[in-house]
C-alpha positions in Angstrom: 0.0 0.0 0.0 1.3 3.4 -0.9 1.5 6.1 1.8 -0.4 9.3 1.1 2.4 11.4 2.8 5.9 12.1 1.8 8.9 11.5 4.1 10.4 14.7 2.9 9.3 17.6 0.6 9.3 16.7 -3.0 12.0 18.2 -5.2 10.7 21.2 -7.3 10.2 20.4 -11.0 12.7 21.7 -13.4 11.7 24.2 -16.1 11.9 21.3 -18.6 9.7 19.1 -16.5 7.1 21.8 -16.1 7.1 22.5 -19.9 6.8 18.7 -20.6 3.9 18.4 -18.2 2.1 21.5 -19.6 2.3 20.0 -23.2 0.2 17.1 -22.0 -2.6 19.2 -20.5 -5.7 20.1 -22.6 -9.4 20.4 -22.3 -9.2 22.8 -19.3 -12.1 25.1 -18.6 -11.6 28.7 -17.3 -14.6 30.4 -15.8 -14.5 34.0 -14.5 -17.1 36.0 -12.7 -15.5 39.2 -14.0 -14.7 40.0 -17.6 -11.3 39.1 -19.0 -9.7 42.5 -19.5 -6.6 41.8 -21.7 -5.6 39.4 -24.4 -2.5 38.2 -22.5 -4.9 36.5 -20.1 -6.0 34.3 -22.9 -2.4 33.8 -24.1 -1.4 32.7 -20.6 -4.5 30.5 -20.2 -3.6 28.6 -23.4 -0.2 27.8 -22.0 -2.0 25.9 -19.3 -4.3 23.8 -21.5 -7.4 26.0 -21.5 -9.8 25.0 -24.3 -13.0 26.6 -23.0 -13.6 30.0 -21.4 -16.9 31.3 -19.9 -17.0 34.9 -18.7 -19.6 37.7 -18.5 -18.2 39.9 -21.3 -18.5 43.6 -21.1 -14.9 44.6 -21.4 -13.9 47.4 -23.8 -11.5 44.8 -25.2 -14.0 42.0 -25.8 -13.0 42.0 -29.5 -9.3 41.3 -28.5 -10.4 38.4 -26.3 -12.6 37.0 -29.1 -9.7 37.2 -31.6 -7.3 35.5 -29.2 -9.8 32.7 -28.6 -10.3 32.2 -32.4 -6.6 32.2 -32.9 -6.1 29.4 -30.3 -9.4 27.5 -31.1 -10.7 28.2 -27.6 -14.5 28.1 -27.2 -15.7 31.4 -25.7 -19.1 31.8 -24.1 -20.4 35.1 -22.6 -22.6 34.4 -19.5 -23.8 38.0 -19.3 -23.8 37.5 -15.5 -21.2 39.5 -13.6 -20.8 38.5 -10.0 -17.5 40.4 -9.4 -18.1 44.0 -8.4 -15.6 46.7 -7.3 
């Protein structure tokens, strides 16, 4: 039987190990209760295997977000429900 605990802290992954792992990740969903304000959010999400985004929309940069999603083949859905308020 495998123990659920470690005898010592695990060694941190190397940059190469992290990159290799991230190449195997896909089909991740990203949901936000506030709009996604900048394209680089989508660029970064793609690096982490995001294939689906649901967000309320309403940003002045929605067209940039839509373009980034089209470029990466990410499905984008506007919920039109904003729960995040300042």
